[in-house]
N, C-alpha and C positions, 0 to 999 in steps of 0.2 A: 120805293114808295114812302112818302112822307105820312106820318102818323100825328098830326097835331092836335092831339088831346090826351087825356090821361088814358093809361093802358087798359083802365076797366071799360073804356068807351071805344076800344078798337074793334073793328070787324072781327067776326070769329075767324076768317081765314088768316088775318094778321096775328091775332092771338095764337093760332096753331102753328105759326112759323116763327114765333118768337123763342128765343133761348132763354131758359130759366136756370141760371147758375145755382142757385139755391136748391133746384131739384136734383143736381147732380146727374147721374147717368140714367135717372128714371123719366126719360123724355124721350120723344120720337128721334130717330136719327137724322132725319131730314132737316131738324132745326139748325144743325151745325152749318147747313148750306143756306137755308132760307132767310135766317136772322140777319145775314148781311145785306140783304136787300131791302129791309125795313130801317127807316129812318124816323128820327123824331120829330123832324121839321123839314120844310122845303129848303132851308138854308143849310142845313146839315146834308141832305141829299146833294145839294148844288155843290158843296164844297168837295163832297167825296167824288162827285162825277168829275169835276176840274182836276182832282188828284188822279183819277183813274185815266184821263186824258192824257195828263203828263206822263204818266206811267207808260202808256201805250207809245207816246212819241219817244221817249228814252228806249223803250225796248225796241221799237223798230229801227232807230238810228244805229242802235249797237248790233242789229241782226242777230237777236237772240235765238239760240237754238231751240229746238222742240223740247229738249231735256229741261231747259229752263222754264218753259211755259208748264212742262209736267211738274216741276218742283214747286211752282207757286199754286197749282191746282191742288197738290197734296198737302201744301201748307195751309190752305184754306180751311179745312174742317180742323187740323189741329190747332190753328189760332184759336178757333171758337171754343174748342175743348179746353184751352188753356184758361178760359173764363170760368170753368167749373171751381177754379179755386176761390173765387170771390163770392162774398156775402152779397150778392145781388138777387133781387127777384126777377127782373127783366134785364136783357141786353139785346140790343139791336145795332146795326150799323156795319158799314164797310170798312171803317178805318184800320182796324186790326188786320184785316186782310190785305189792305193796301201797304201797311207797314211791311208785310210779308213780302209783297210784290216789289218794293223799293229795295228791300234787302238783298233779293235775289238779283235784281239789276246791278245793286252795287257790287255785289260779290263777283258776278259774271265779269265786270269791268275789271276787277282786281286780279282775277285768277287766270284770265286769259291774255297773257301780255303779248303772244304773237298776233291774235286777232285784233288787239286794240293798240290804237296809236297813243302817244304820251297824254294828249288832251282827254281822251276817254279814260285812261286809267286815273288821271287827276280827278276827273268828274266822279269816277267810283269812289275815290276816297273822300272826296267832298261830301257825297251822298251817304256814305257809311258814317262819317264823323258827325254829320247833321243828325243822322237817326239816333245815334248813340247820345248825342247832346240833348236832343229833343226828349227822349225817353228819361234821361236821368234828371232834367228839368222838371219833368211831370212827376217825378218821384212815386212810382206805382207801389213801392213798398209801404208808402205812408198813407196814401190817399186812395180810397176805392173809387171816389167820384170827385171830379173837379170841374169848375166853370171858367173856361178861358175867356180871356177878355174878348168882348165882341161876339160870343157864342151865345145862342138862345136855348141851349141845352146843356145838360151836365154831360161829361165825357169820362170814360172809364180808361184812366191810362194803363191799367193792366193789359188791356187789349192791345195797346200799341207795343208794349214789351212782349206779349205773347205772340203776336204777328212776327215781329223782327226775328225772335228766337226760333219760331217754327219755320219761317223762311230760310234763316241760315243753316239750320239742322238739315232740313230736306235738300237745299241746295248743294251742300257740301256731301250729303250722302250720295245723291245722284251723281255728283261729279266723281267721286271716288269710284263708285260702281261702273260708270261709264268708261273711266280710264282703265280700271281693271279688265273689263271686257275687251277694251281695244288692245291692250297689251297681250291678252290671251290670244286674240285672232291675230295679231302679228307674230306672236311666237308659233302658232299653228302654221302659219303661211311660211315662216322661216323653215320649219321642219319640212314642209313638203317640197321645198326648192332645194334642199340639201339631198 
């Protein structure tokens, strides 16, 4: 939902769904989910929906497993929680969550060489390198807000770093736990066969 006016003029339902990083943990838990669906402008929403469509195409073409979707789902609130480190009054938008999703897709391409052909592994490497380059260029350690060329709103680069980090941590955690469970099941089957 685009909100193309100052935050003081937003409808009450939008204000209730907005993340307030400067409030820390003293806000409703649902804002870690709902704030991603609120956008500062129609252009902001359109760009994020196009990125979401690209993410869906990449995920479908790679036949991402359910645990990758779970990783992205778990990374969603963690991405928004990472924004609590910032000195911002309001934060809205899907871009941090999208960075988490693109990180999950990139890592899946790189960590599943049996399922992925050479071109898909290269795509994963390009995606991951592109994400890292983009985050470094945005310099989230120096800038709380930036106004990219052609953008009609300020962007919080920390959200992109937070999303990429959350996506990587949760994806790698779910990968390790899934593999550990698979090894445990395989070991149990081997014992019953012997």
